[in-house]
Every structure is written in C-alpha cells, then in structure tokens.
C-alpha positions as CSV (number, residue, x, y, z in Angstrom):
1,M,0.0,0.0,0.3
2,R,1.9,3.2,-1.0
3,G,0.7,6.7,0.1
4,L,-0.8,5.8,3.4
5,S,1.3,6.4,6.4
6,K,0.3,5.0,9.8
7,E,0.9,7.6,12.5
8,L,0.3,6.5,16.4
9,S,-0.9,9.3,18.9
10,Y,-1.7,9.4,22.5
11,V,-5.8,10.7,23.0
12,Y,-6.2,12.4,26.6
13,I,-9.4,11.5,28.0
14,T,-11.3,13.5,31.0
15,S,-13.5,11.7,33.7
16,S,-16.2,13.6,31.9
17,G,-15.7,11.8,28.6
18,D,-14.6,14.3,26.9
19,R,-11.6,13.2,24.6
20,Y,-8.2,16.0,23.6
21,A,-5.4,15.4,21.4
22,R,-3.0,17.5,23.3
23,E,-2.2,16.6,27.1
24,E,-2.5,20.6,27.8
25,D,-6.5,21.3,27.2
26,A,-7.4,17.7,28.8
27,I,-5.1,19.3,31.8
28,N,-7.2,22.3,31.9
29,H,-10.3,21.0,31.3
30,Q,-10.1,17.9,34.2
31,A,-9.0,21.2,36.1
32,Q,-12.4,23.0,35.6
33,I,-14.3,19.7,36.5
34,N,-12.1,19.1,39.8
35,S,-13.0,22.9,40.4
36,V,-16.6,22.8,39.9
37,R,-16.7,19.6,41.8
38,D,-14.9,20.7,44.6
39,S,-16.9,23.7,44.8
40,K,-20.5,21.9,44.6
41,E,-19.3,19.7,47.4
42,Y,-17.7,22.5,49.8
43,I,-21.5,23.7,49.3
44,K,-23.3,20.9,50.7
45,R,-21.2,20.6,53.2
46,R,-21.6,23.9,54.4
47,K,-25.5,24.3,54.2
48,E,-25.0,20.9,56.3
49,V,-23.3,22.6,59.0
50,D,-25.1,25.8,59.0
51,A,-28.5,23.7,59.3
52,K,-27.5,21.2,62.1
53,K,-26.4,24.7,63.9
54,V,-30.1,25.9,63.2
55,L,-31.5,22.6,64.8
56,E,-28.9,22.8,67.8
57,I,-30.1,26.5,68.7
58,L,-33.8,25.5,68.2
59,S,-33.2,22.5,70.4
60,E,-31.4,24.1,73.3
61,H,-33.5,26.9,73.3
62,G,-36.5,24.8,73.4
63,W,-37.8,26.2,70.2
64,G,-39.9,24.7,67.4
65,L,-41.6,25.2,64.2
66,Y,-45.2,24.7,63.3
67,Y,-47.0,24.7,60.4
68,K,-48.7,28.5,59.2
69,A,-51.6,26.7,57.5
70,N,-52.4,24.7,60.6
71,P,-50.6,24.8,63.5
72,I,-53.1,22.9,66.2
73,H,-55.4,20.1,65.3
74,Q,-57.5,18.6,67.2
75,L,-56.7,14.7,68.7
76,S,-59.5,12.5,69.4
77,V,-60.5,11.4,72.6
78,Q,-63.0,9.0,74.5
79,D,-64.0,11.4,76.9
80,S,-66.0,14.8,76.1
81,V,-63.3,17.2,76.5
82,P,-60.9,17.6,73.5
83,I,-57.0,17.6,73.1
84,F,-55.2,19.9,70.8
85,S,-51.5,19.2,69.5
86,V,-49.3,22.0,68.3
87,N,-49.0,20.7,64.4
88,A,-44.6,20.4,64.3
89,V,-42.4,20.3,61.9
90,N,-40.0,17.1,62.4
91,E,-36.3,17.7,62.0
92,E,-35.8,15.7,59.0
93,E,-38.3,18.0,56.9
94,L,-36.2,21.2,58.5
95,L,-33.2,19.7,57.2
96,E,-33.9,19.0,54.0
97,A,-35.5,22.5,53.3
98,L,-32.6,24.2,54.7
99,I,-29.5,21.8,52.9
100,G,-32.4,21.8,49.8
101,T,-31.8,18.4,48.3
102,Q,-34.2,18.8,45.8
103,E,-33.9,20.7,43.0
104,G,-35.0,24.5,42.2
105,D,-34.4,25.0,46.7
106,D,-32.5,28.1,46.0
107,T,-35.1,30.0,45.1
108,W,-37.1,29.1,49.1
109,H,-35.9,32.3,50.4
110,S,-36.9,35.1,47.4
111,E,-40.6,33.7,47.4
112,T,-40.6,33.7,51.3
113,D,-39.3,37.2,51.4
114,S,-40.8,38.8,49.0
115,T,-44.3,38.6,51.1
116,Q,-43.2,40.0,53.9
C-alpha cells in the first residue's frame, strides 16, 4: 500500500468523557471539572453544617417550628374534652428544607421574603 502512513498518538480522556489530542487541553479541562466538583461539595458541606447549627439552636432554646396553615389540630379522645396538639415540623423535614436536597430549593428564601 503506497501513499498511506500510519501515525500513533495519544488521546487524553477527562473524567467527563471528553477527548483531547493535546495533553495541555485535557489537563485544563480536568482542572475545571475538579474545581466545579470541589465547589459543589464545599457548598453542600457548608449547608449541612449551617442546618445542623440551626437545629442545635432550636433544641438548645426549646424552640420549635409549626405549619403556618394548620398550627394546631384536635386529637380524638374518648372523653368529651378535646385535646389539642401543635402541628410541628419534624427535624428531618427541616433539615431537608435547609440543605435543599431537592432541585430548585435555592429560590425558597426569595419567595418568602417577597411576601413580607
């Protein structure tokens, strides 16, 4: 076979699966990927620390949170005297809301602030 030449070269693949012919390009792209990943992990850890601190303060002062729409509800009893209970938010729900484990939770504060 005349006129054909074969050249061996390296292909650099980043953790995201992108392929680069130049090592420098691959290193730069991987550095960006690592930076974004580290930033997201730091934000997640910071939210967890802040949420646990809020729970600690609530517990320390004996405070609690309740549902605004239905703050108390009546318990069914056999006697004619009704017993009422506070419809409290449990810690797991509060942690989930503070940490923002669901998509789009970053806007909850601005929605509540605009109604005040």
